[in-house]
C-alpha positions in Angstrom: 64.5 38.3 117.9 64.6 36.0 114.5 67.6 33.5 113.6 67.9 35.6 110.4 68.0 39.0 112.9 71.0 37.4 114.9 73.1 36.1 111.7 73.0 39.4 109.9 73.9 41.2 113.5 76.6 38.5 113.9 77.7 39.2 110.4 77.2 42.7 110.5 80.0 42.7 113.6 82.2 40.1 112.4 82.4 42.9 109.7 82.9 45.7 111.7 85.8 43.8 114.0 87.9 43.1 110.9 87.3 46.9 109.5 88.7 47.7 113.3 91.8 45.2 113.0 92.6 46.6 109.4 92.8 50.1 110.1 96.1 52.0 110.4 96.3 52.7 114.4 96.0 56.5 115.0 98.6 59.6 115.3 99.6 60.5 118.8 98.5 64.1 119.1 100.8 66.0 121.6 99.1 67.0 124.1 98.7 70.9 125.2 100.0 71.7 128.9 98.2 75.1 129.0 98.1 78.6 126.6 101.8 80.0 125.7 102.8 83.3 127.3 102.5 86.0 124.3 105.5 88.3 124.0 103.8 91.6 124.1 102.0 92.1 126.6 98.0 92.3 125.6 98.1 96.3 126.0 100.8 96.4 122.9 98.8 93.7 120.9 97.1 95.5 118.0 93.7 96.1 117.6 91.8 95.9 114.6 89.8 99.1 113.6 87.8 98.0 110.3 89.7 100.3 108.0 91.9 98.0 105.7 95.6 99.4 105.8 98.5 98.7 103.1 101.8 99.5 102.9 101.9 101.2 99.2 103.9 99.2 96.5 103.0 102.5 94.4 102.5 106.2 95.4 102.5 109.1 92.4 101.4 112.8 92.4 98.1 113.5 90.8 97.9 116.0 87.9 95.0 118.6 87.7 93.6 120.4 91.1 90.9 117.7 92.5 93.9 114.9 93.5 97.0 115.1 95.1 98.5 111.7 95.0 97.2 107.9 94.7 98.8 104.5 96.0 97.8 101.1 95.6 98.6 98.0 97.2 100.1 95.8 94.5 101.0 96.0 91.2 99.9 92.0 90.1 96.4 91.1 90.4 95.7 87.2 89.8 92.2 85.7 89.4 93.0 82.7 91.3 95.4 83.3 93.5 97.0 86.3 95.8 96.7 89.4 95.3 93.1 88.7 94.7 92.3 92.5 95.1 94.1 95.5 95.6 93.5 98.4 98.3 93.2 102.1 96.2 93.8 104.7 98.3 93.4 108.6 96.9 94.2 111.5 98.7 91.5 114.7 97.3 93.4 118.5 97.1 89.7 120.3 96.6 87.8 121.0 99.2 84.9 121.1 96.7 85.2 117.3 96.2 82.9 115.3 99.0 83.1 112.3 97.0 85.2 109.8 94.9 84.4 107.5 92.1 86.8 104.4 91.2 86.4 103.7 87.5 88.1 100.6 85.8 88.8 98.7 82.4 90.9 96.1 80.9 93.5 95.9 78.4 94.3 93.0 76.7 98.6 93.4 76.6 98.9 90.9 73.3 95.8 92.9 71.1 95.7 95.8 72.8 91.6 95.6 72.9 90.2 97.7 75.7 86.6 97.4 77.1 84.3 99.4 78.6 84.8 101.9 81.5 82.8 100.4 84.6 80.1 101.9 85.8 82.0 103.7 88.3 81.9 102.5 92.6 81.9 104.7 95.3 84.9 105.0 97.3 85.1 105.3 101.5 85.8 108.1 103.0 88.6 107.6 105.3 89.2 110.5 107.1 92.1 113.3 106.5 91.0 113.7 102.5 91.9 110.2 101.7 89.2 108.1 100.4 89.8 104.3 99.7 88.2 101.2 97.7 89.1 97.7 98.0 89.1 96.3 93.9 88.6 92.4 93.8 89.7 90.4 90.8 86.2 88.8 90.4 84.4 92.5 89.6 86.3 92.2 86.5 83.3 91.4 83.7 84.1 87.5 82.3 84.8 89.1 78.5 87.5 91.2 80.5 89.3 88.6 81.7 91.8 88.8 79.6 94.9 86.3 79.8 98.0 89.2 80.6 96.5 92.9 81.0 96.9 95.8 82.5 93.8 96.9 85.0 93.5 100.7 83.4 91.8 103.2 86.3 90.5 106.7 87.1 89.0 108.8 89.6 86.2 111.3 89.5 85.7 113.5 92.2 82.5 114.2 93.3 80.3 117.0 95.2 77.8 117.2 98.2 75.2 116.0 96.0 77.1 113.5 93.5 77.8 115.6 90.8 81.2 115.2 88.6 83.5 118.0 89.2 86.2 116.2 86.7 88.3 113.2 86.5 91.6 112.0 87.0 94.7 110.8 84.1 93.9 107.5 83.0 96.6 105.4 84.7 97.3 102.8 81.9 100.1 100.6 82.4 100.7 100.2 86.1 99.1 97.3 87.3 99.1 93.8 85.8 95.8 91.2 85.4 97.0 88.0 85.1 94.5 84.8 85.1 97.4 82.5 85.3 99.2 82.0 89.2 103.4 82.7 89.7 
């Protein structure tokens, strides 16, 4: 080994020793003795079924012959903080309805501007004549992300080949969308 290599190695070792001495002492971590017991036996713990469930914030009857009622999980939707999504449930009363499409648009609360309706998203069959859709704030097009707006929505009942049998009324001023966090 050359004299220069030895000097460089010693210099680096010296710097390392100095930096180590200047570093704060590590914070002591608690030691874990073992797993803690659950208050519930394993059989009583919930199991995941893959179906989101909600405690509806708003449930109401839908006028017309196709649908019975609709519910949603929140009345406020945000782009950057919770809640970032809404779970919609709609119950069908016409047995010819084999599918449901969810449509939405945004209405600026200040100016009254309204953008075009979405193309419609298929809702997932949830059993017992119920269909479910998880709407995420990021699905709102950039040009429709008003500072303070109404999320307006509507449902279309579809037959077994996907043709529209009719639509629900427009739900216009139930859900607020805002870009700001509370």
